C-alpha positions in Angstrom: 16.5 22.5 -5.4 20.2 23.4 -4.5 23.3 24.1 -6.8 24.6 20.6 -6.7 21.2 19.1 -7.6 21.1 22.0 -10.6 24.7 20.9 -11.8 23.6 17.2 -11.7 20.2 17.7 -13.8 22.6 19.6 -16.1 24.8 16.9 -16.8 21.8 14.6 -17.2 21.5 12.6 -14.1 18.6 11.7 -12.3 17.5 13.6 -9.2 15.7 11.8 -6.3 12.6 13.7 -5.4 11.7 12.9 -1.8 7.9 13.4 -0.3 7.8 14.1 3.5 6.2 11.1 4.7 7.7 8.4 2.7 11.1 9.7 2.1 12.6 6.8 4.2 10.5 3.9 3.9 9.2 4.3 0.3 5.9 4.1 -1.3 5.7 0.7 -2.4 8.0 -1.1 -0.1 5.2 -2.7 1.5 4.5 -6.3 0.2 1.2 -7.0 -1.6 -1.3 -8.9 0.0 -2.7 -12.6 -0.6 1.1 -14.1 -0.5 2.9 -11.1 -2.1 1.5 -11.5 -5.2 -1.8 -8.9 -4.9 -5.5 -9.4 -4.8 -5.5 -9.3 -8.6 -3.2 -12.1 -9.7 -4.3 -14.0 -6.4 -7.9 -13.9 -8.0 -6.9 -14.4 -11.4 -5.1 -17.8 -9.9 -7.9 -18.7 -7.7 -10.3 -18.2 -10.7 -9.4 -21.5 -12.7 -10.7 -23.1 -9.5 -13.8 -20.8 -8.6 -14.3 -18.6 -11.3 -16.4 -16.2 -9.2 -13.3 -14.9 -7.9 -12.6 -13.3 -11.4 -15.9 -11.4 -11.0 -14.7 -10.1 -7.8 -11.4 -9.0 -9.0 -13.4 -7.1 -12.0 -15.6 -5.2 -9.9 -12.6 -4.2 -7.7 -11.0 -2.8 -11.2 -14.2 -1.1 -12.0 -14.3 0.8 -8.8 -10.7 1.7 -9.2 -9.4 -0.1 -6.3 -5.7 -0.2 -8.3 -5.4 3.7 -7.1 -4.5 2.5 -3.5 -2.0 0.6 -5.1 -0.7 0.9 -9.0 0.6 -2.6 -9.0 -2.5 -4.4 -8.4 -3.5 -3.0 -11.9 -2.2 -5.6 -13.8 -3.7 -8.5 -12.2 -7.2 -6.8 -11.7 -7.3 -6.6 -15.3 -5.8 -9.6 -16.2 -8.7 -11.2 -14.1 -11.3 -8.6 -15.3 -10.4 -10.1 -19.0 -10.6 -13.7 -18.1 -13.8 -13.3 -16.5 -15.2 -11.7 -20.1 -13.5 -14.7 -21.7 -15.1 -17.3 -19.5 -18.3 -15.4 -19.7 -18.6 -15.5 -23.3 -17.4 -19.4 -23.7 -20.1 -20.2 -21.0 -23.1 -18.6 -22.9 -21.6 -20.0 -26.1 -22.0 -23.6 -24.2 -25.4 -22.7 -23.0 -26.6 -21.8 -26.6 -25.1 -24.9 -28.2 -26.6 -27.0 -25.4 -30.2 -25.5 -25.6 -30.5 -25.4 -29.0 -28.4 -28.7 -30.2 -31.9 -30.5 -29.7 -31.6 -32.0 -26.0 
């Protein structure tokens, strides 16, 4: 930290912290996969057509795939919640059909 950075810090201004390899490009300047919305949100939307996609995203969430890119975390979590809701609804539906006398 040089003298000008210290003076700016005393004034309450933010100081840009640069990493050696990410100083020019930035860590998250590259677009997300799957049409730019990320694997999690893409799986969430695809899950309404094929619910198996929610379970794949849930697996990725539990193996901490989002550590590669933290922007993926919200979409993977949304897919995990959707998989949970779908599973509960499926179990309730099967139980109602089994015990309704059919």
